[in-house]
C-alpha positions as CSV (number, residue, x, y, z in Angstrom):
1,X,-0.2,0.1,-0.1
2,X,2.7,2.5,1.0
3,X,5.1,1.7,-2.1
4,X,5.0,5.3,-4.4
5,X,5.7,4.8,-8.0
6,X,7.7,8.4,-8.3
7,X,8.1,8.3,-12.3
8,X,6.0,11.7,-12.4
9,X,8.8,13.5,-10.8
10,X,11.2,14.6,-13.5
11,X,8.3,16.0,-15.3
12,X,7.0,18.0,-12.1
13,X,10.6,18.9,-10.8
14,X,10.1,22.8,-12.2
15,X,6.7,23.1,-10.3
16,X,8.3,21.9,-7.3
17,X,11.5,24.2,-7.7
18,X,9.2,27.3,-8.6
19,X,6.7,26.5,-5.3
20,X,10.0,26.2,-2.6
21,X,11.4,29.5,-4.3
22,X,8.2,31.2,-3.5
23,X,7.8,29.7,0.1
24,X,11.3,30.9,0.8
25,X,10.3,34.4,-0.4
26,X,7.6,34.4,1.8
27,X,9.6,33.2,4.6
28,X,12.3,36.1,4.1
29,X,9.6,38.6,4.3
30,X,7.7,37.5,7.6
31,X,6.2,38.9,9.6
32,X,3.7,40.4,6.9
33,X,2.3,43.8,7.9
34,X,-0.6,42.6,10.4
35,X,-3.7,44.4,8.6
36,X,-2.6,42.6,5.1
37,X,-2.1,38.9,7.1
38,X,-5.6,39.5,9.0
39,X,-7.4,40.2,5.4
40,X,-6.0,37.3,3.7
41,X,-6.6,34.7,6.1
42,X,-10.1,36.1,6.6
43,X,-10.5,35.8,2.5
44,X,-9.0,32.7,2.4
45,X,-11.1,30.9,5.3
46,X,-14.2,32.2,3.0
47,X,-12.7,30.6,0.1
48,X,-11.6,27.2,1.6
49,X,-15.0,26.8,3.4
50,X,-17.1,28.0,0.1
51,X,-15.2,25.5,-2.3
52,X,-14.3,22.2,0.0
53,X,-18.3,22.3,1.2
54,X,-19.2,22.9,-2.7
55,X,-17.4,19.8,-3.7
56,X,-19.3,17.7,-1.3
57,X,-22.4,19.2,-2.7
58,X,-23.3,22.5,-0.6
59,X,-25.2,24.9,-2.6
60,X,-24.3,28.1,-0.6
61,X,-22.6,30.5,-3.1
62,X,-19.1,32.2,-2.3
63,X,-21.0,35.4,-1.0
64,X,-23.7,33.5,0.9
65,X,-20.8,31.8,2.5
66,X,-19.3,34.9,3.5
67,X,-22.5,36.3,4.9
68,X,-23.2,33.1,7.0
69,X,-19.6,33.1,8.4
70,X,-19.0,37.0,8.9
71,X,-22.4,38.5,9.0
72,X,-24.3,35.8,11.0
73,X,-27.2,35.9,8.3
74,X,-29.6,32.7,7.3
75,X,-29.6,32.4,3.7
76,X,-33.4,32.0,2.4
77,X,-33.9,28.7,0.8
78,X,-30.8,26.9,2.0
79,X,-31.1,24.2,4.5
80,X,-30.1,24.0,8.2
81,X,-27.6,21.5,7.3
82,X,-25.4,23.6,4.4
83,X,-25.8,26.6,7.2
84,X,-24.1,24.0,9.7
85,X,-21.6,22.9,7.1
86,X,-20.3,26.6,6.8
87,X,-19.7,27.6,10.6
88,X,-18.4,24.0,11.2
89,X,-15.7,24.2,8.5
90,X,-15.0,27.7,9.8
91,X,-14.4,26.2,13.3
92,X,-12.2,23.3,12.0
93,X,-10.1,25.8,10.5
94,X,-9.8,28.0,13.5
95,X,-9.0,24.7,15.5
96,X,-6.3,23.9,12.6
97,X,-4.7,27.2,13.0
98,X,-4.0,26.1,16.9
99,X,-2.2,23.1,15.9
100,X,0.1,24.7,13.0
101,X,0.8,27.1,15.7
102,X,2.2,24.8,18.1
103,X,6.0,24.4,17.4
104,X,6.4,20.7,18.8
105,X,3.1,19.6,16.7
106,X,3.4,15.9,15.1
107,X,0.3,14.6,13.5
108,X,-1.7,12.5,15.3
109,X,-5.0,10.6,14.8
110,X,-6.7,12.2,17.7
111,X,-6.2,15.6,15.8
112,X,-7.9,14.1,12.6
113,X,-10.8,12.8,14.8
114,X,-11.1,16.4,16.3
115,X,-11.1,17.9,12.7
116,X,-13.9,15.6,11.7
117,X,-15.6,16.0,14.9
118,X,-15.9,19.8,14.1
119,X,-17.1,19.1,10.5
120,X,-20.2,16.9,11.5
121,X,-21.2,18.8,14.9
122,X,-24.8,19.5,14.9
123,X,-25.4,17.3,11.9
124,X,-24.4,13.7,12.5
125,X,-23.4,14.0,16.4
126,X,-23.3,10.2,16.7
127,X,-20.8,9.9,14.0
128,X,-18.8,13.0,14.8
129,X,-15.0,12.5,15.5
130,X,-15.6,8.8,15.3
131,X,-14.2,6.0,12.8
132,X,-16.7,4.0,10.9
133,X,-17.8,0.6,11.9
134,X,-19.4,-0.6,8.7
135,X,-18.6,-0.7,5.2
136,X,-19.0,2.0,2.6
137,X,-19.0,2.6,-1.3
138,X,-18.4,5.8,-3.1
139,X,-20.3,6.7,-6.0
140,X,-18.1,7.3,-9.2
141,X,-14.9,5.9,-7.5
142,X,-13.0,2.9,-9.3
143,X,-12.3,1.0,-5.7
144,X,-14.4,-0.2,-2.9
145,X,-13.0,1.2,0.5
146,X,-11.2,-1.4,3.0
147,X,-13.3,-3.1,5.5
148,X,-14.0,-1.4,8.7
149,X,-12.1,-3.6,10.8
150,X,-8.7,-2.3,9.4
151,X,-9.5,1.5,9.2
152,X,-7.8,2.1,12.7
153,X,-4.9,0.0,12.1
154,X,-4.5,1.5,8.4
155,X,-5.0,5.1,9.5
156,X,-2.1,4.7,12.2
157,X,0.0,3.2,9.2
158,X,-0.5,6.2,7.0
159,X,0.1,8.6,10.2
160,X,3.5,6.6,10.8
161,X,4.2,6.9,6.7
162,X,4.0,10.8,6.9
163,X,6.0,10.9,10.0
164,X,8.8,8.6,9.0
165,X,8.8,9.4,5.1
166,X,10.1,6.1,4.2
167,X,10.3,7.2,0.2
168,X,11.8,10.6,0.9
169,X,9.0,12.5,-0.7
170,X,9.2,16.3,-0.8
171,X,6.7,18.3,1.5
172,X,4.1,18.7,-1.6
173,X,4.1,14.9,-2.4
174,X,3.9,13.7,1.2
175,X,1.1,15.7,1.6
176,X,-0.3,14.6,-1.7
177,X,0.1,11.2,-0.8
178,X,-1.4,11.3,2.4
179,X,-4.4,13.0,0.8
180,X,-5.1,10.2,-1.5
181,X,-4.2,7.5,0.8
182,X,-6.7,8.8,3.4
183,X,-9.8,8.9,0.9
184,X,-8.6,5.4,0.1
185,X,-9.1,4.3,3.5
186,X,-12.1,6.3,3.8
187,X,-12.0,6.3,7.7
188,X,-15.5,8.1,8.1
189,X,-19.2,7.5,7.0
190,X,-19.5,10.9,5.9
191,X,-16.8,14.3,6.0
192,X,-14.0,12.3,4.7
193,X,-13.5,14.7,2.0
194,X,-13.7,17.8,3.9
195,X,-11.7,16.4,7.0
196,X,-8.8,15.4,4.4
197,X,-8.6,18.7,2.8
198,X,-7.9,20.0,6.3
199,X,-5.6,17.2,7.2
200,X,-3.4,18.0,4.0
201,X,-3.1,21.4,4.6
202,X,-2.4,20.7,8.2
203,X,0.8,19.2,6.7
204,X,1.6,22.1,4.1
205,X,1.0,24.7,6.7
206,X,3.4,23.1,9.4
207,X,6.2,23.0,6.7
208,X,5.7,27.1,5.9
209,X,3.2,26.5,3.1
210,X,-0.2,28.4,3.1
211,X,-3.3,26.1,2.2
212,X,-3.7,24.7,-0.8
213,X,-7.5,25.4,-1.9
214,X,-9.1,23.0,-4.4
215,X,-11.5,24.8,-6.5
216,X,-15.3,23.8,-6.8
217,X,-14.8,24.4,-10.6
218,X,-11.9,21.4,-10.5
219,X,-14.3,19.2,-8.9
220,X,-14.3,16.7,-11.7
221,X,-10.7,16.9,-12.4
222,X,-10.0,16.5,-8.8
223,X,-12.1,13.0,-8.7
224,X,-10.5,12.0,-11.9
225,X,-6.9,12.7,-10.6
226,X,-7.9,10.8,-6.9
227,X,-9.0,8.1,-9.4
228,X,-6.0,7.6,-11.5
229,X,-4.0,7.8,-8.0
230,X,-6.0,4.5,-7.1
231,X,-4.1,3.2,-10.1
232,X,-0.6,4.2,-8.8
233,X,-0.5,7.1,-11.2
234,X,-0.1,10.7,-9.0
235,X,1.0,13.0,-11.6
236,X,-2.5,14.6,-12.1
237,X,-3.3,14.8,-8.2
238,X,0.1,16.6,-7.2
239,X,-0.1,18.9,-10.3
240,X,-3.6,19.7,-9.2
241,X,-2.4,20.3,-5.4
242,X,0.7,22.0,-6.6
243,X,-1.2,24.5,-8.8
244,X,-3.8,25.2,-5.9
245,X,-0.8,25.9,-3.7
246,X,0.7,28.2,-6.3
247,X,-2.3,30.2,-6.2
248,X,-2.3,31.1,-2.6
249,X,1.3,31.1,-2.4
250,X,0.8,34.2,-5.2
251,X,-2.1,35.9,-3.2
252,X,0.4,36.1,-0.2
253,X,3.2,37.3,-2.2
254,X,1.4,40.0,-4.2
255,X,0.4,41.4,-0.3
256,X,4.4,41.8,0.4
257,X,5.6,45.4,0.8
258,X,6.9,46.7,-2.6
259,X,5.8,43.5,-4.5
260,X,5.6,44.0,-8.3
261,X,3.6,40.7,-9.1
262,X,1.3,41.4,-11.6
263,X,-0.7,38.5,-12.8
264,X,-3.4,38.9,-15.7
265,X,-5.9,36.8,-17.3
266,X,-4.0,35.0,-20.4
267,X,-6.7,36.4,-22.9
268,X,-5.9,40.2,-21.5
269,X,-2.2,39.3,-21.3
270,X,-2.0,37.9,-25.0
271,X,-4.0,41.3,-26.3
272,X,-1.9,43.8,-24.4
273,X,1.7,42.2,-25.0
274,X,3.6,41.1,-28.0
275,X,3.9,37.7,-27.1
276,X,5.3,34.7,-29.5
277,X,2.6,32.6,-28.2
278,X,-1.4,32.4,-28.7
279,X,-3.8,32.4,-25.9
280,X,-4.5,28.5,-26.5
281,X,-1.0,27.5,-26.3
282,X,-0.3,29.5,-23.1
283,X,-3.3,28.6,-21.4
284,X,-1.9,24.7,-21.9
285,X,1.5,26.0,-20.4
286,X,-0.4,26.9,-17.4
287,X,-2.6,23.8,-17.1
288,X,0.3,21.5,-17.5
289,X,2.3,23.6,-14.9
290,X,4.9,24.7,-17.0
291,X,4.6,28.1,-16.5
292,X,4.1,30.4,-13.3
293,X,0.4,30.8,-13.5
294,X,-2.7,30.0,-11.3
295,X,-6.5,29.7,-11.7
296,X,-9.8,32.0,-10.4
297,X,-12.8,30.6,-11.2
298,X,-12.5,29.1,-14.6
299,X,-9.6,31.6,-15.8
300,X,-6.0,31.1,-15.9
301,X,-4.0,34.3,-14.9
302,X,-0.1,34.5,-15.6
303,X,2.5,37.4,-16.0
304,X,4.9,38.3,-19.0
305,X,8.0,37.5,-17.2
306,X,6.8,33.7,-16.4
307,X,6.3,33.3,-20.4
308,X,9.8,35.0,-20.9
309,X,11.4,32.6,-18.1
310,X,10.0,29.8,-20.0
311,X,11.0,31.0,-23.3
312,X,14.8,31.4,-21.6
313,X,14.6,28.0,-20.0
314,X,13.6,26.4,-23.2
315,X,16.3,27.8,-25.3
316,X,19.2,26.6,-22.6
317,X,17.7,23.2,-23.2
318,X,18.2,23.2,-26.6
């Protein structure tokens, strides 16, 4: 179960290098201005809650999620469960930040149970924070989760794998493999997706990264990537999570004093700048992770410098 095929590594090395460089930029500029940091954290908490819940079928919009969390407003026509899901996810993130700030912290199964407890609180209290004791099937998945009797032991094995990292994976790879194996174990009757996206970010944030927020618009791509990981191919899942991470890294870096990062939608960039490539080709490079780019909604954003860097590196390789 724990042997990892890393043939994707060479193809994604440029992505890893770029993310590690950006993490270093952020580290060297810390602490960020307090007001900027507070506003980014508030904004990302709403986005994280909205996207993670939407992936699981919650119908609150981003604006409605913000109204529920920040203004305490009840949204007409939305179920009580959907309101609880938003508030619960916010509480889980607050708890996660306390774990991140603990300098001696190491991942424990009890913390995963506590995150899950927040997710299902007042929704399914009898299952909140408790491992499943029966079988489950996942609609649309290409596997059947293991027998309930094996769940506790498998979860302990997974945590041991993360703590000892016998495969020598980098932080992004390790968090991604954890994410996939957790989904495969499927330790809970409900709330697995939200819990694993929190726990994955706990691993990343403990290593100095911001949270990787998988977007609702990437839901289909996300499930396809998980199904490919079930067959041993991690390329798409690692790329998806790396791109989610790049987006939040760029948000933080753009807030640094004196930052000159200026990302534009690819269609606008092609119109404004005399670039040697067309919109379709640049969009392909963005999707493949070959240039510094990130996604907002359905649109990819990049910079003129990112395209110039790609051209320079391409010439060198020739």
